[in-house]
PyMOL CGO cylinders between C-alpha atoms (Angstrom):
from pymol import cmd
from pymol.cgo import CYLINDER

trace = [
    CYLINDER, -3.17, -31.63, 1.12, -4.86, -28.24, 0.63, 0.3, 1, 1, 1, 1, 1, 1,
    CYLINDER, -4.86, -28.24, 0.63, -2.82, -25.06, 0.08, 0.3, 1, 1, 1, 1, 1, 1,
    CYLINDER, -2.82, -25.06, 0.08, -5.55, -22.97, 0.98, 0.3, 1, 1, 1, 1, 1, 1,
    CYLINDER, -5.55, -22.97, 0.98, -4.68, -20.22, 3.48, 0.3, 1, 1, 1, 1, 1, 1,
    CYLINDER, -4.68, -20.22, 3.48, -6.92, -19.42, 6.51, 0.3, 1, 1, 1, 1, 1, 1,
    CYLINDER, -6.92, -19.42, 6.51, -9.08, -16.30, 6.86, 0.3, 1, 1, 1, 1, 1, 1,
    CYLINDER, -9.08, -16.30, 6.86, -8.57, -14.29, 10.08, 0.3, 1, 1, 1, 1, 1, 1,
    CYLINDER, -8.57, -14.29, 10.08, -11.83, -12.75, 11.39, 0.3, 1, 1, 1, 1, 1, 1,
    CYLINDER, -11.83, -12.75, 11.39, -11.33, -10.26, 14.12, 0.3, 1, 1, 1, 1, 1, 1,
    CYLINDER, -11.33, -10.26, 14.12, -14.78, -9.65, 15.73, 0.3, 1, 1, 1, 1, 1, 1,
    CYLINDER, -14.78, -9.65, 15.73, -15.94, -9.08, 19.12, 0.3, 1, 1, 1, 1, 1, 1,
    CYLINDER, -15.94, -9.08, 19.12, -19.86, -9.75, 18.69, 0.3, 1, 1, 1, 1, 1, 1,
    CYLINDER, -19.86, -9.75, 18.69, -20.61, -13.35, 18.99, 0.3, 1, 1, 1, 1, 1, 1,
    CYLINDER, -20.61, -13.35, 18.99, -23.68, -12.65, 16.91, 0.3, 1, 1, 1, 1, 1, 1,
    CYLINDER, -23.68, -12.65, 16.91, -21.63, -11.32, 13.96, 0.3, 1, 1, 1, 1, 1, 1,
    CYLINDER, -21.63, -11.32, 13.96, -19.16, -14.22, 14.32, 0.3, 1, 1, 1, 1, 1, 1,
    CYLINDER, -19.16, -14.22, 14.32, -21.78, -16.77, 13.73, 0.3, 1, 1, 1, 1, 1, 1,
    CYLINDER, -21.78, -16.77, 13.73, -23.47, -14.76, 10.88, 0.3, 1, 1, 1, 1, 1, 1,
    CYLINDER, -23.47, -14.76, 10.88, -20.03, -14.37, 9.25, 0.3, 1, 1, 1, 1, 1, 1,
    CYLINDER, -20.03, -14.37, 9.25, -19.06, -18.12, 9.81, 0.3, 1, 1, 1, 1, 1, 1,
    CYLINDER, -19.06, -18.12, 9.81, -22.43, -19.15, 8.27, 0.3, 1, 1, 1, 1, 1, 1,
    CYLINDER, -22.43, -19.15, 8.27, -22.26, -16.93, 5.43, 0.3, 1, 1, 1, 1, 1, 1,
    CYLINDER, -22.26, -16.93, 5.43, -18.76, -17.95, 4.63, 0.3, 1, 1, 1, 1, 1, 1,
    CYLINDER, -18.76, -17.95, 4.63, -19.94, -21.60, 5.05, 0.3, 1, 1, 1, 1, 1, 1,
    CYLINDER, -19.94, -21.60, 5.05, -22.62, -21.22, 2.45, 0.3, 1, 1, 1, 1, 1, 1,
    CYLINDER, -22.62, -21.22, 2.45, -20.02, -20.23, -0.15, 0.3, 1, 1, 1, 1, 1, 1,
    CYLINDER, -20.02, -20.23, -0.15, -18.57, -23.79, 0.31, 0.3, 1, 1, 1, 1, 1, 1,
    CYLINDER, -18.57, -23.79, 0.31, -15.14, -22.15, 0.72, 0.3, 1, 1, 1, 1, 1, 1,
    CYLINDER, -15.14, -22.15, 0.72, -12.69, -24.69, 2.19, 0.3, 1, 1, 1, 1, 1, 1,
    CYLINDER, -12.69, -24.69, 2.19, -10.55, -22.12, 3.83, 0.3, 1, 1, 1, 1, 1, 1,
    CYLINDER, -10.55, -22.12, 3.83, -10.60, -22.50, 7.68, 0.3, 1, 1, 1, 1, 1, 1,
    CYLINDER, -10.60, -22.50, 7.68, -11.48, -19.29, 9.59, 0.3, 1, 1, 1, 1, 1, 1,
    CYLINDER, -11.48, -19.29, 9.59, -9.63, -18.57, 12.64, 0.3, 1, 1, 1, 1, 1, 1,
    CYLINDER, -9.63, -18.57, 12.64, -11.65, -15.92, 15.04, 0.3, 1, 1, 1, 1, 1, 1,
    CYLINDER, -11.65, -15.92, 15.04, -10.18, -13.60, 17.48, 0.3, 1, 1, 1, 1, 1, 1,
    CYLINDER, -10.18, -13.60, 17.48, -12.28, -11.21, 19.61, 0.3, 1, 1, 1, 1, 1, 1,
    CYLINDER, -12.28, -11.21, 19.61, -10.19, -8.28, 20.27, 0.3, 1, 1, 1, 1, 1, 1,
    CYLINDER, -10.19, -8.28, 20.27, -7.41, -6.15, 18.53, 0.3, 1, 1, 1, 1, 1, 1,
    CYLINDER, -7.41, -6.15, 18.53, -4.70, -7.52, 20.90, 0.3, 1, 1, 1, 1, 1, 1,
    CYLINDER, -4.70, -7.52, 20.90, -5.36, -11.00, 19.98, 0.3, 1, 1, 1, 1, 1, 1,
    CYLINDER, -5.36, -11.00, 19.98, -5.45, -10.02, 16.38, 0.3, 1, 1, 1, 1, 1, 1,
    CYLINDER, -5.45, -10.02, 16.38, -1.85, -8.84, 16.63, 0.3, 1, 1, 1, 1, 1, 1,
    CYLINDER, -1.85, -8.84, 16.63, -0.85, -11.70, 18.77, 0.3, 1, 1, 1, 1, 1, 1,
    CYLINDER, -0.85, -11.70, 18.77, -2.21, -14.18, 16.11, 0.3, 1, 1, 1, 1, 1, 1,
    CYLINDER, -2.21, -14.18, 16.11, -0.43, -12.37, 13.27, 0.3, 1, 1, 1, 1, 1, 1,
    CYLINDER, -0.43, -12.37, 13.27, 2.89, -12.01, 15.22, 0.3, 1, 1, 1, 1, 1, 1,
    CYLINDER, 2.89, -12.01, 15.22, 2.69, -15.51, 16.56, 0.3, 1, 1, 1, 1, 1, 1,
    CYLINDER, 2.69, -15.51, 16.56, 2.74, -14.36, 20.22, 0.3, 1, 1, 1, 1, 1, 1,
    CYLINDER, 2.74, -14.36, 20.22, 1.45, -15.84, 23.43, 0.3, 1, 1, 1, 1, 1, 1,
    CYLINDER, 1.45, -15.84, 23.43, -1.50, -18.56, 22.77, 0.3, 1, 1, 1, 1, 1, 1,
    CYLINDER, -1.50, -18.56, 22.77, -0.62, -18.42, 19.04, 0.3, 1, 1, 1, 1, 1, 1,
    CYLINDER, -0.62, -18.42, 19.04, 3.01, -18.86, 19.22, 0.3, 1, 1, 1, 1, 1, 1,
    CYLINDER, 3.01, -18.86, 19.22, 2.85, -22.32, 17.86, 0.3, 1, 1, 1, 1, 1, 1,
    CYLINDER, 2.85, -22.32, 17.86, 0.36, -21.48, 15.22, 0.3, 1, 1, 1, 1, 1, 1,
    CYLINDER, 0.36, -21.48, 15.22, 0.74, -23.38, 12.14, 0.3, 1, 1, 1, 1, 1, 1,
    CYLINDER, 0.74, -23.38, 12.14, 0.73, -22.02, 8.61, 0.3, 1, 1, 1, 1, 1, 1,
    CYLINDER, 0.73, -22.02, 8.61, 1.64, -18.70, 6.93, 0.3, 1, 1, 1, 1, 1, 1,
    CYLINDER, 1.64, -18.70, 6.93, -0.12, -15.33, 6.98, 0.3, 1, 1, 1, 1, 1, 1,
    CYLINDER, -0.12, -15.33, 6.98, -3.94, -15.42, 6.42, 0.3, 1, 1, 1, 1, 1, 1,
    CYLINDER, -3.94, -15.42, 6.42, -5.33, -15.09, 2.88, 0.3, 1, 1, 1, 1, 1, 1,
    CYLINDER, -5.33, -15.09, 2.88, -7.38, -11.90, 4.22, 0.3, 1, 1, 1, 1, 1, 1,
    CYLINDER, -7.38, -11.90, 4.22, -8.12, -10.36, 7.68, 0.3, 1, 1, 1, 1, 1, 1,
    CYLINDER, -8.12, -10.36, 7.68, -11.83, -9.45, 8.13, 0.3, 1, 1, 1, 1, 1, 1,
    CYLINDER, -11.83, -9.45, 8.13, -11.41, -6.64, 10.67, 0.3, 1, 1, 1, 1, 1, 1,
    CYLINDER, -11.41, -6.64, 10.67, -14.07, -5.06, 12.72, 0.3, 1, 1, 1, 1, 1, 1,
    CYLINDER, -14.07, -5.06, 12.72, -13.58, -1.37, 13.58, 0.3, 1, 1, 1, 1, 1, 1,
    CYLINDER, -13.58, -1.37, 13.58, -14.97, -1.20, 17.06, 0.3, 1, 1, 1, 1, 1, 1,
    CYLINDER, -14.97, -1.20, 17.06, -13.04, -3.79, 19.24, 0.3, 1, 1, 1, 1, 1, 1,
    CYLINDER, -13.04, -3.79, 19.24, -11.81, -3.96, 22.82, 0.3, 1, 1, 1, 1, 1, 1,
    CYLINDER, -11.81, -3.96, 22.82, -8.17, -3.34, 23.86, 0.3, 1, 1, 1, 1, 1, 1,
    CYLINDER, -8.17, -3.34, 23.86, -6.96, -2.00, 20.40, 0.3, 1, 1, 1, 1, 1, 1,
    CYLINDER, -6.96, -2.00, 20.40, -9.74, -0.73, 17.85, 0.3, 1, 1, 1, 1, 1, 1,
    CYLINDER, -9.74, -0.73, 17.85, -9.52, -1.92, 14.19, 0.3, 1, 1, 1, 1, 1, 1,
    CYLINDER, -9.52, -1.92, 14.19, -7.93, 1.22, 12.94, 0.3, 1, 1, 1, 1, 1, 1,
    CYLINDER, -7.93, 1.22, 12.94, -4.99, 0.66, 15.71, 0.3, 1, 1, 1, 1, 1, 1,
    CYLINDER, -4.99, 0.66, 15.71, -4.69, -2.98, 14.37, 0.3, 1, 1, 1, 1, 1, 1,
    CYLINDER, -4.69, -2.98, 14.37, -4.63, -1.90, 10.89, 0.3, 1, 1, 1, 1, 1, 1,
    CYLINDER, -4.63, -1.90, 10.89, -1.92, 0.87, 11.43, 0.3, 1, 1, 1, 1, 1, 1,
    CYLINDER, -1.92, 0.87, 11.43, 0.44, -1.57, 13.05, 0.3, 1, 1, 1, 1, 1, 1,
    CYLINDER, 0.44, -1.57, 13.05, -0.36, -4.34, 10.39, 0.3, 1, 1, 1, 1, 1, 1,
    CYLINDER, -0.36, -4.34, 10.39, 0.20, -2.00, 7.47, 0.3, 1, 1, 1, 1, 1, 1,
    CYLINDER, 0.20, -2.00, 7.47, 3.23, -0.30, 9.04, 0.3, 1, 1, 1, 1, 1, 1,
    CYLINDER, 3.23, -0.30, 9.04, 5.05, -3.64, 9.37, 0.3, 1, 1, 1, 1, 1, 1,
    CYLINDER, 5.05, -3.64, 9.37, 7.02, -4.66, 6.28, 0.3, 1, 1, 1, 1, 1, 1,
    CYLINDER, 7.02, -4.66, 6.28, 6.46, -8.58, 7.03, 0.3, 1, 1, 1, 1, 1, 1,
    CYLINDER, 6.46, -8.58, 7.03, 2.73, -8.00, 7.29, 0.3, 1, 1, 1, 1, 1, 1,
    CYLINDER, 2.73, -8.00, 7.29, 1.82, -5.13, 5.36, 0.3, 1, 1, 1, 1, 1, 1,
    CYLINDER, 1.82, -5.13, 5.36, 0.70, -7.18, 2.31, 0.3, 1, 1, 1, 1, 1, 1,
    CYLINDER, 0.70, -7.18, 2.31, -2.06, -9.18, 3.81, 0.3, 1, 1, 1, 1, 1, 1,
    CYLINDER, -2.06, -9.18, 3.81, -5.20, -7.89, 2.46, 0.3, 1, 1, 1, 1, 1, 1,
    CYLINDER, -5.20, -7.89, 2.46, -7.46, -6.49, 5.11, 0.3, 1, 1, 1, 1, 1, 1,
    CYLINDER, -7.46, -6.49, 5.11, -11.21, -5.93, 4.74, 0.3, 1, 1, 1, 1, 1, 1,
    CYLINDER, -11.21, -5.93, 4.74, -12.72, -3.44, 7.23, 0.3, 1, 1, 1, 1, 1, 1,
    CYLINDER, -12.72, -3.44, 7.23, -15.95, -5.28, 7.98, 0.3, 1, 1, 1, 1, 1, 1,
    CYLINDER, -15.95, -5.28, 7.98, -18.03, -2.76, 10.12, 0.3, 1, 1, 1, 1, 1, 1,
    CYLINDER, -18.03, -2.76, 10.12, -21.41, -1.25, 10.85, 0.3, 1, 1, 1, 1, 1, 1,
    CYLINDER, -21.41, -1.25, 10.85, -19.61, 2.33, 10.98, 0.3, 1, 1, 1, 1, 1, 1,
    CYLINDER, -19.61, 2.33, 10.98, -20.77, 4.50, 7.82, 0.3, 1, 1, 1, 1, 1, 1,
    CYLINDER, -20.77, 4.50, 7.82, -18.93, 7.57, 9.34, 0.3, 1, 1, 1, 1, 1, 1,
    CYLINDER, -18.93, 7.57, 9.34, -16.77, 9.46, 6.83, 0.3, 1, 1, 1, 1, 1, 1,
    CYLINDER, -16.77, 9.46, 6.83, -13.82, 9.96, 9.31, 0.3, 1, 1, 1, 1, 1, 1,
    CYLINDER, -13.82, 9.96, 9.31, -13.60, 6.07, 9.91, 0.3, 1, 1, 1, 1, 1, 1,
    CYLINDER, -13.60, 6.07, 9.91, -13.71, 5.35, 6.31, 0.3, 1, 1, 1, 1, 1, 1,
    CYLINDER, -13.71, 5.35, 6.31, -11.18, 8.07, 5.34, 0.3, 1, 1, 1, 1, 1, 1,
    CYLINDER, -11.18, 8.07, 5.34, -8.68, 6.86, 8.11, 0.3, 1, 1, 1, 1, 1, 1,
    CYLINDER, -8.68, 6.86, 8.11, -9.17, 3.38, 7.15, 0.3, 1, 1, 1, 1, 1, 1,
    CYLINDER, -9.17, 3.38, 7.15, -7.96, 4.01, 3.59, 0.3, 1, 1, 1, 1, 1, 1,
    CYLINDER, -7.96, 4.01, 3.59, -5.40, 6.52, 4.54, 0.3, 1, 1, 1, 1, 1, 1,
    CYLINDER, -5.40, 6.52, 4.54, -3.75, 3.50, 6.79, 0.3, 1, 1, 1, 1, 1, 1,
    CYLINDER, -3.75, 3.50, 6.79, -3.83, 1.20, 3.71, 0.3, 1, 1, 1, 1, 1, 1,
    CYLINDER, -3.83, 1.20, 3.71, -7.08, -0.96, 4.18, 0.3, 1, 1, 1, 1, 1, 1,
    CYLINDER, -7.08, -0.96, 4.18, -7.79, -2.98, 1.04, 0.3, 1, 1, 1, 1, 1, 1,
    CYLINDER, -7.79, -2.98, 1.04, -11.63, -2.72, 1.37, 0.3, 1, 1, 1, 1, 1, 1,
    CYLINDER, -11.63, -2.72, 1.37, -14.20, -1.11, 3.61, 0.3, 1, 1, 1, 1, 1, 1,
    CYLINDER, -14.20, -1.11, 3.61, -17.26, -2.84, 3.74, 0.3, 1, 1, 1, 1, 1, 1,
    CYLINDER, -17.26, -2.84, 3.74, -20.44, -1.71, 5.92, 0.3, 1, 1, 1, 1, 1, 1,
    CYLINDER, -20.44, -1.71, 5.92, -22.25, -4.72, 7.24, 0.3, 1, 1, 1, 1, 1, 1,
    CYLINDER, -22.25, -4.72, 7.24, -25.54, -5.00, 5.74, 0.3, 1, 1, 1, 1, 1, 1,
    CYLINDER, -25.54, -5.00, 5.74, -28.46, -5.25, 8.46, 0.3, 1, 1, 1, 1, 1, 1,
    CYLINDER, -28.46, -5.25, 8.46, -30.32, -8.34, 7.10, 0.3, 1, 1, 1, 1, 1, 1,
    CYLINDER, -30.32, -8.34, 7.10, -28.79, -11.81, 7.00, 0.3, 1, 1, 1, 1, 1, 1,
    CYLINDER, -28.79, -11.81, 7.00, -29.54, -12.42, 3.40, 0.3, 1, 1, 1, 1, 1, 1,
    CYLINDER, -29.54, -12.42, 3.40, -27.69, -9.17, 2.33, 0.3, 1, 1, 1, 1, 1, 1,
    CYLINDER, -27.69, -9.17, 2.33, -24.94, -9.85, 4.87, 0.3, 1, 1, 1, 1, 1, 1,
    CYLINDER, -24.94, -9.85, 4.87, -24.54, -13.21, 3.74, 0.3, 1, 1, 1, 1, 1, 1,
    CYLINDER, -24.54, -13.21, 3.74, -24.52, -12.19, 0.06, 0.3, 1, 1, 1, 1, 1, 1,
    CYLINDER, -24.52, -12.19, 0.06, -21.72, -9.55, 0.85, 0.3, 1, 1, 1, 1, 1, 1,
    CYLINDER, -21.72, -9.55, 0.85, -19.80, -12.14, 2.72, 0.3, 1, 1, 1, 1, 1, 1,
    CYLINDER, -19.80, -12.14, 2.72, -19.91, -14.79, 0.00, 0.3, 1, 1, 1, 1, 1, 1,
    CYLINDER, -19.91, -14.79, 0.00, -18.55, -12.22, -2.55, 0.3, 1, 1, 1, 1, 1, 1,
    CYLINDER, -18.55, -12.22, -2.55, -15.70, -11.16, -0.20, 0.3, 1, 1, 1, 1, 1, 1,
    CYLINDER, -15.70, -11.16, -0.20, -14.75, -14.89, 0.63, 0.3, 1, 1, 1, 1, 1, 1,
    CYLINDER, -14.75, -14.89, 0.63, -14.70, -15.74, -2.92, 0.3, 1, 1, 1, 1, 1, 1,
    CYLINDER, -14.70, -15.74, -2.92, -12.65, -12.76, -3.97, 0.3, 1, 1, 1, 1, 1, 1,
    CYLINDER, -12.65, -12.76, -3.97, -9.94, -12.68, -1.30, 0.3, 1, 1, 1, 1, 1, 1,
    CYLINDER, -9.94, -12.68, -1.30, -9.68, -16.41, -0.56, 0.3, 1, 1, 1, 1, 1, 1,
    CYLINDER, -9.68, -16.41, -0.56, -9.95, -17.70, -3.94, 0.3, 1, 1, 1, 1, 1, 1,
    CYLINDER, -9.95, -17.70, -3.94, -9.67, -15.02, -6.76, 0.3, 1, 1, 1, 1, 1, 1,
    CYLINDER, -9.67, -15.02, -6.76, -7.24, -12.65, -5.46, 0.3, 1, 1, 1, 1, 1, 1,
    CYLINDER, -7.24, -12.65, -5.46, -3.55, -13.34, -6.37, 0.3, 1, 1, 1, 1, 1, 1,
    CYLINDER, -3.55, -13.34, -6.37, -1.23, -12.16, -3.54, 0.3, 1, 1, 1, 1, 1, 1,
    CYLINDER, -1.23, -12.16, -3.54, 2.08, -10.36, -4.11, 0.3, 1, 1, 1, 1, 1, 1,
    CYLINDER, 2.08, -10.36, -4.11, 5.09, -12.55, -4.83, 0.3, 1, 1, 1, 1, 1, 1,
    CYLINDER, 5.09, -12.55, -4.83, 6.72, -14.00, -1.97, 0.3, 1, 1, 1, 1, 1, 1,
    CYLINDER, 6.72, -14.00, -1.97, 3.81, -13.83, 0.44, 0.3, 1, 1, 1, 1, 1, 1,
    CYLINDER, 3.81, -13.83, 0.44, 2.47, -17.28, -0.14, 0.3, 1, 1, 1, 1, 1, 1,
    CYLINDER, 2.47, -17.28, -0.14, 4.21, -19.74, 2.08, 0.3, 1, 1, 1, 1, 1, 1,
    CYLINDER, 4.21, -19.74, 2.08, 6.15, -22.65, 0.56, 0.3, 1, 1, 1, 1, 1, 1,
    CYLINDER, 6.15, -22.65, 0.56, 5.41, -26.21, 1.69, 0.3, 1, 1, 1, 1, 1, 1,
    CYLINDER, 5.41, -26.21, 1.69, 2.37, -25.56, 3.66, 0.3, 1, 1, 1, 1, 1, 1,
    CYLINDER, 2.37, -25.56, 3.66, 3.78, -22.74, 5.36, 0.3, 1, 1, 1, 1, 1, 1,
]
cmd.load_cgo(trace, "trace")
């Protein structure tokens, strides 16, 4: 049985979801990727509410979070996540097309772990995601007490 934790991808663009999944697949990561398409679904997933109430496993290894989302935007999700003692240690990577300085400053002020602007071409996008996936899902060591025992 694998003890690899899931990756949560929060992205409303079907095209970006497909590109992200293809890029992560190219890294040969064994981590499963769960996808939600808006900020409210992301919080429901993390808090195990609604359709995610019976979700198996612990917290994701990393949350790849888009900035511009329906219902709740990425910064609102980030603020709730990092403001919660139970969830704040989950690494969050803002994966967005926004290069606007106020977005970048706000994300870091709220505690984002990394802010990555989506490259335009697939090759550059794929390369960036390979590095992100390898780092956060394989190399990064989470803080003590955040890895679930017995598979979560």
